[in-house]
C-alpha positions in Angstrom: 174.2 30.2 214.0 173.3 27.0 215.8 169.7 25.6 215.2 167.7 24.2 218.0 164.6 22.1 218.2 162.5 20.8 221.1 161.4 17.4 221.6 158.3 17.6 223.7 158.0 15.1 226.6 155.0 16.3 228.5 153.3 19.5 227.7 150.4 18.9 230.0 151.8 16.5 232.5 150.6 17.7 235.9 148.7 20.5 237.6 150.2 22.3 240.5 149.2 25.1 242.9 152.0 27.6 243.4 152.6 29.5 246.6 151.0 32.6 245.2 147.8 30.7 244.7 148.0 31.0 240.9 147.3 27.8 238.8 150.1 26.4 236.6 150.9 23.7 234.2 154.1 21.7 234.5 156.1 21.7 231.3 159.2 19.7 230.2 161.1 19.3 227.0 164.4 18.3 225.5 166.5 20.9 223.7 168.7 19.4 220.9 171.1 20.9 218.3 170.8 20.5 214.5 172.6 17.3 214.7 170.1 15.9 217.1 172.4 15.9 220.1 171.2 17.1 223.5 171.9 20.7 224.3 173.4 20.2 227.7 173.9 22.9 230.4 172.5 25.6 228.0 170.7 28.8 229.0 167.6 29.5 226.9 164.7 31.9 226.8 161.2 30.3 226.4 158.0 32.2 225.4 154.5 30.5 225.8 151.5 31.8 224.0 147.9 30.7 224.4 145.7 31.2 221.2 142.1 30.9 220.7 140.2 29.2 217.9 140.7 32.2 215.6 144.4 32.4 216.5 143.9 35.4 218.6 146.4 35.8 221.5 144.5 35.2 224.8 147.5 35.1 227.0 151.3 35.1 226.8 154.4 34.9 229.2 158.1 34.5 228.9 160.7 32.6 231.0 164.3 34.0 230.9 167.5 32.0 231.4 165.8 28.5 231.5 168.7 26.1 232.2 169.0 22.7 230.6 170.7 19.8 232.4 173.3 17.4 231.2 170.8 15.5 229.1 169.3 18.7 227.6 166.2 18.6 229.6 164.5 21.8 230.5 161.5 22.2 232.8 159.2 25.2 233.7 155.7 25.9 234.9 153.4 27.6 232.6 151.7 30.4 234.5 154.9 31.1 236.6 156.6 33.4 233.9 156.5 37.1 233.2 153.2 37.9 231.9 153.0 39.9 228.7 151.0 43.1 229.5 147.7 43.6 227.7 146.3 40.1 228.2 144.1 38.4 230.6 145.5 36.5 233.5 145.9 32.7 233.0 143.4 32.1 235.8 140.7 34.1 233.9 140.8 32.1 230.8 137.6 30.3 229.8 139.0 26.7 229.5 135.7 25.3 228.3 136.0 27.1 225.0 137.0 25.0 222.1 140.1 25.5 219.7 142.6 26.5 222.4 146.2 25.8 221.6 149.7 26.8 223.0 152.5 28.2 220.9 156.2 27.5 222.1 159.0 29.7 221.1 162.7 29.4 222.2 165.5 32.0 222.0 169.0 30.4 222.1 170.7 33.9 221.5 169.5 34.8 217.9 165.8 35.7 218.8 162.7 33.6 219.3 162.1 30.7 216.9 158.7 29.0 216.7 158.5 25.3 217.5 154.9 24.8 216.5 151.6 24.6 218.5 150.0 22.0 220.7 146.2 21.7 221.1 144.8 22.1 224.6 142.7 19.0 225.5 142.8 17.7 229.1 144.2 20.7 230.9 141.2 23.1 230.2 139.0 20.9 232.0 141.2 20.8 235.1 142.0 24.5 234.8 138.4 25.4 234.5 137.6 23.3 237.7 140.3 25.2 239.5 138.4 28.4 239.5 137.3 29.0 243.1 138.7 25.6 244.2 142.3 26.4 244.9 142.1 25.5 248.6 140.5 22.2 247.9 143.3 21.4 245.4 145.9 22.4 247.8 144.4 20.2 250.5 144.3 17.3 248.1 147.9 17.9 247.1 148.9 17.9 250.8 147.0 14.6 251.3 148.9 13.1 248.3 152.2 14.3 249.6 151.4 12.7 253.0 150.3 9.4 251.2 153.6 9.4 249.4 155.5 9.7 252.6 153.5 6.9 254.2 154.2 4.2 251.5 156.9 2.5 253.7 154.6 2.6 256.6 151.7 1.1 254.6 154.0 -1.7 253.3 155.0 -2.4 256.9 151.4 -2.4 258.0 150.6 -4.9 255.2 153.5 -7.2 256.1 152.4 -7.0 259.7 148.8 -7.9 258.7 150.0 -10.9 256.6 152.2 -12.2 259.5 149.2 -11.8 261.9 146.9 -13.7 259.4 149.4 -16.5 259.1 149.6 -16.7 262.8 145.8 -16.8 263.1 145.6 -19.4 260.4 148.0 -21.6 262.3 146.1 -21.2 265.5 142.9 -22.0 263.7 144.4 -25.0 262.1 145.6 -26.2 265.4 142.2 -25.8 267.0 140.6 -27.7 264.1 143.0 -30.5 264.5 142.1 -30.7 268.3 138.3 -30.7 267.5 138.9 -33.3 264.7 140.8 -35.6 267.3 138.1 -35.2 269.9 135.4 -36.0 267.3 137.3 -39.1 266.1 137.7 -40.2 269.7 133.9 -39.9 270.2 133.4 -41.8 266.9 135.6 -44.6 268.0 133.8 -44.8 271.4 130.3 -45.0 269.8 131.7 -47.7 267.3 132.9 -49.7 270.2 129.5 -49.3 272.1 127.6 -50.3 268.9 129.7 -53.4 268.5 129.2 -54.4 272.1 125.5 -53.8 271.9 125.3 -55.8 268.8 127.1 -58.7 270.3 124.8 -58.6 273.3 121.8 -58.7 271.0 123.1 -61.6 269.0 123.5 -63.6 272.2 120.0 -62.8 273.4 118.7 -63.9 269.9 120.5 -67.1 269.9 119.1 -67.9 273.3 115.6 -67.0 272.3 115.8 -69.2 269.1 117.1 -72.2 271.2 114.1 -71.9 273.7 111.7 -71.7 270.7 113.1 -74.8 269.2 113.0 -76.7 272.4 109.3 -75.8 273.0 108.3 -76.9 269.4 108.5 -80.6 270.7 106.5 -79.9 273.8 103.7 -78.1 271.9 103.5 -81.0 269.4 103.1 -83.6 272.3 100.5 -81.3 274.1 98.5 -81.0 270.7 98.5 -84.9 270.3 97.2 -85.3 273.8 94.4 -82.8 273.3 93.4 -84.6 270.1 93.3 -87.9 271.8 91.2 -86.7 274.8 88.8 -84.9 272.4 88.3 -88.3 270.6 87.6 -90.1 273.9 85.2 -87.4 275.0 83.4 -87.7 271.7 83.1 -91.5 272.1 81.6 -91.1 275.5 79.1 -88.4 274.6 77.9 -90.6 271.6 77.1 -93.5 274.0 74.9 -91.1 276.3 71.4 -89.9 275.3 69.5 -87.4 277.3 65.8 -87.4 276.9 62.6 -86.1 278.7 62.4 -89.3 280.8 66.1 -89.6 281.8 69.5 -90.4 280.7 70.2 -93.5 278.5 73.7 -95.2 278.2 74.0 -97.1 275.0 76.4 -100.1 274.6 78.0 -99.9 278.1 81.0 -102.2 278.2 82.9 -102.9 281.6 86.2 -104.5 281.3 87.4 -106.3 284.5 85.5 -106.8 287.8 82.5 -104.9 288.6 81.4 -104.7 292.2 78.0 -103.4 293.0 76.8 -102.8 296.6 73.2 -102.0 297.3 70.6 -101.5 294.6 71.9 -101.0 291.1 69.8 -98.9 288.7 70.7 -97.4 285.3 70.9 -94.0 286.7 73.1 -95.1 289.6 75.5 -97.0 287.1 75.8 -93.9 284.9 76.6 -91.7 287.8 79.1 -94.1 289.1 80.8 -94.3 285.7 80.9 -90.5 285.3 82.2 -90.2 288.9 85.0 -92.5 288.1 86.1 -90.7 284.9 85.6 -87.1 286.4 89.4 -86.7 287.0 90.1 -87.5 283.3 87.5 -84.8 282.3 89.2 -82.2 284.4 92.7 -83.0 283.0 91.2 -82.6 279.4 89.6 -79.3 280.3 92.9 -78.0 281.7 94.8 -79.0 278.6 92.2 -77.4 276.3 92.5 -74.2 278.3 96.3 -74.1 277.5 95.8 -74.7 273.9 93.2 -71.7 273.7 95.8 -69.3 274.9 97.9 -69.8 271.7 97.2 -68.2 268.3 97.3 -70.5 265.3 97.4 -69.1 261.6 95.8 -70.8 258.6 94.3 -73.4 260.8 97.5 -75.5 261.1 98.8 -77.2 264.1 102.0 -75.7 265.6 104.9 -77.4 264.2 108.0 -77.0 262.0 105.9 -75.2 259.2 103.6 -73.4 261.7 103.4 -69.6 262.3 103.2 -68.3 265.8 102.1 -64.8 266.8 103.1 -63.7 270.3 101.9 -60.5 271.8 103.9 -59.7 274.9 106.7 -61.8 276.3 107.5 -65.3 274.9 109.2 -67.7 277.3 110.7 -70.8 275.8 112.3 -73.5 277.7 114.8 -75.4 275.7 116.0 -74.7 272.0 114.0 -73.6 269.0 114.5 -72.9 265.4 112.8 -69.9 263.6 113.2 -69.4 259.9 112.2 -65.7 260.0 112.3 -63.5 263.1 110.7 -59.9 263.1 111.4 -57.6 266.0 109.4 -54.3 266.4 111.4 -51.9 268.5 114.2 -49.2 268.5 117.7 -50.2 267.4 120.8 -48.0 267.9 121.8 -46.0 264.8 124.4 -43.6 266.0 126.9 -43.9 263.2 125.1 -41.8 260.6 124.8 -39.0 263.1 128.4 -39.1 264.1 129.4 -39.1 260.4 127.1 -36.0 259.7 128.7 -34.2 262.7 132.2 -35.0 261.5 131.4 -33.7 258.0 130.0 -30.5 259.3 133.0 -29.7 261.3 135.3 -30.5 258.4 133.3 -28.2 256.2 133.7 -25.4 258.7 137.5 -25.9 258.9 137.7 -25.9 255.0 135.6 -22.7 254.7 137.8 -20.9 257.3 141.1 -21.9 255.5 139.5 -20.8 252.1 138.6 -17.3 253.6 142.1 -16.9 255.1 143.8 -17.8 251.8 141.6 -15.4 249.9 142.4 -12.6 252.5 146.2 -13.3 252.1 145.8 -13.3 248.3 144.1 -9.9 248.4 146.7 -8.3 250.7 149.6 -9.8 248.6 147.9 -8.3 245.5 147.7 -4.9 247.2 151.6 -5.2 248.0 152.3 -6.3 244.5 150.3 -3.4 243.0 152.0 -0.8 245.2 155.5 -2.3 244.2 154.4 -2.2 240.5 153.3 1.5 240.9 156.6 2.4 242.6 158.6 0.6 239.7 156.6 2.4 237.1 157.3 5.8 238.8 161.0 5.0 239.0 161.0 4.0 235.3 159.3 7.3 234.3 161.8 9.3 236.3 164.6 7.4 234.7 163.2 8.0 231.3 163.0 11.9 232.0 
């Protein structure tokens, strides 16, 4: 008599819902002879028994004429066999109870031989959840079947999405290049305008400095004339004394000819002297008025080491040298703003490229995962 043994592959591999709406458990095994060789193309009877924690039989069924393939594999669905009378239906089992275990027996022609038992672990939870939920399970199975059929469509959609993203990236990159070119052109134009404005300002500054240097000499001469006239006026006033009885001229000296017509008196002589010098006084007053319109710092005369404060417009005829020139007013400063705008646009371009790369990576990861799942499924089927 030939001895058989089973090498269990997957006792609780998957739950299925049969057409008769009875729950079942997919079962596969490998039948081998005493030498360990697969029992190919054999016809076997298999009996499956469900025991409770106290080894009492809760349910039993048999499968007649189960055929093995060329590798000795046999497959059946627990719950689809001929139920042994006197026991509850498989769907009525309380799968939440502990200690449940299946016993497997095989008859190769000399009666059933036991091949041990297997504890029930994951399947009871699923079978327990099936009670009253057959329709939901069937709908879920249909959805899974539809999803399996749409794997190729999903891959095509992902490929199309990747191609669309690549095209969008190329278009966005081209738009960014155009924007960069336009911005660079604006930067170049502003740089040229700044250079022209700076050159014009330098020319105006040079002209102003030349005029100031030329006026330094004229101001020095004017200051000297004012000092001389002030001295002459002081001398004249020191020779005249005004009192209650009249005006007295002290030490009057006349150089040259003195012609007197009519009666000469001290008053008449003083009057004539003052009249003859009236023009000189007016010139001195005019010169003094010009000096008063200028502002002098630290009490120094205007010269090479003098400070000049001008409120308003300063007109200088000629050249002038200024050691330090301070100008209060607005100056063009467009370059920092242009640089800031350029940096902001470049940051937007970089952020868009980073988002696009991340999306491509995520899509590629999904494609790789689907391919890995498909390879794993093929490997599992090949192993079976």
